[in-house]
C-alpha positions, 0 to 999 in steps of 0.5 A: 974583275972588270966586266968584258962588256964594259971594256972600251979601248980606242986604237987608230987602225988605218988612221981612223978611231974605232970602238971595241964592242964586246959581243953580247950575242949568245952565239959568239964563238970567240975571236975578233972582228974589225969593220972600218970604212975604205973607199966608200965601202965597208971592210969587214975583217974577221977570222973564218967563221962558217956561221958569220959567212952564212949569216952575211949571205943570208941578210945582205944581197949578193950585189952588196957584198964581195969577198976580197982575196987580197985583203982577205976581208969582206966588202959591203955596201954601207947601206947594210952597215947596221946588219953587218955589225949586228951579225959580227956581234952575234958570232965573235967576242969582240967587234971593233967598229970605226967611229962615225962610220958612214954617218950619211947615207950614199945618195942615188945618182943618175947615169947613162949607161952604154949597155952592150949586153945584158944577161939573163936574171939568176937568183944570187943571194937573199932570194933576189934575182938580177942580171949583170950587164957589160958596161964600160968593158966589163960586167959593171952594172946590175939590173934587178929583175923587178926594175927590168919588168917595170920598164918592159911590162909596166908592172911586176908579173911573177917569175914563171908566168908565160909571157903575154903578147905585150911582154913579147914586144917589150911594152906595157899592156894596153899601149897604143898603136904607135908604141906597138909599131915602134916596139915591133920594128925594134924587136924584129931588128934585134931578133932577126935570125939573120943577125941574132946568134942565139938558139932560140932566134927563130922561134923568138922572131916568129913570136914577135911577128904573131904578137904584132899581127894580134896586137895591131888588129883591133878585133884580134886584140879585143879577143886576146885581151878577153882571154887574158882577163878570163885567164886571170881569174883561174888558179895558177900553179907556182913554179919552185924554180922558174927560169931566169928573166931575159929582157926583150932588149939586151943592149942600149943607151940606158938612163938609169937611177941607182948607186955604185956599190963595190965597183958596180952600178945597181940600177934602181929605176930605168928612166929611158932606153934608146938604141945604140946607133953608130955614125952610119945610122946603123943599129947595134944588135947583140946575141950570145951564141951557144957555146961561145965565150962572149957576146957577138955585136952586129950593126944593121 
């Protein structure tokens, strides 16, 4: 009898050649899996298998996968093709993979994103923490927390650490006087209690004023930085579930580098962040009031 592993069949689902691969994984439980490309994404069709779903969620980032209810299939970023095929081979007897499937990697691109609201980061899957942004009438952009921290802080601080005065103003430590003053003016405008409708607007506004008061005074700044240096030498307690990161600015014209995946643009690097200004010279500010169904825009 011919070995099942040596079997090879060719069909043309959706007009593309495929190759059939018998599973060699010891966890295979039966059934077949079909993997093909469509619209720039991987389409993964399988019978329901909880172990395969768990493997997919464990190894593929949240932003790179989505369940399509209409097609009853997983849609996955082609960059994770090898991981998907490997997981499928472990959990299904037969895996049919389209030949020459995304042989060339998807290139990153630069875009100007008109971000009308940027949410707080949350742990999505695979341990990553990301924030969704409202762009072009929907939650169409994803900002990883590490990317946001690099832009606003100049380095990746640990989640759960108390924000420094530099971080309150959304600028890297050691910024010059002009940068401090510019950041203060932007932040005061965004967080003023008269326009910001969030519950902690008053507290945040006072924190911004205090940060500016200290960092704009050479003597106070020197004392503060000495305290930071001392604190850095002390042991710190890790938080098991730190709160999500909230970027100092939640809207703006953002020049970003990244890739579109499953209809959303995932940002890999922020290159510039400017205010959104209307024809009257007013600046857009946004906030999300407690209990509200969506964010509120105010021009100031």
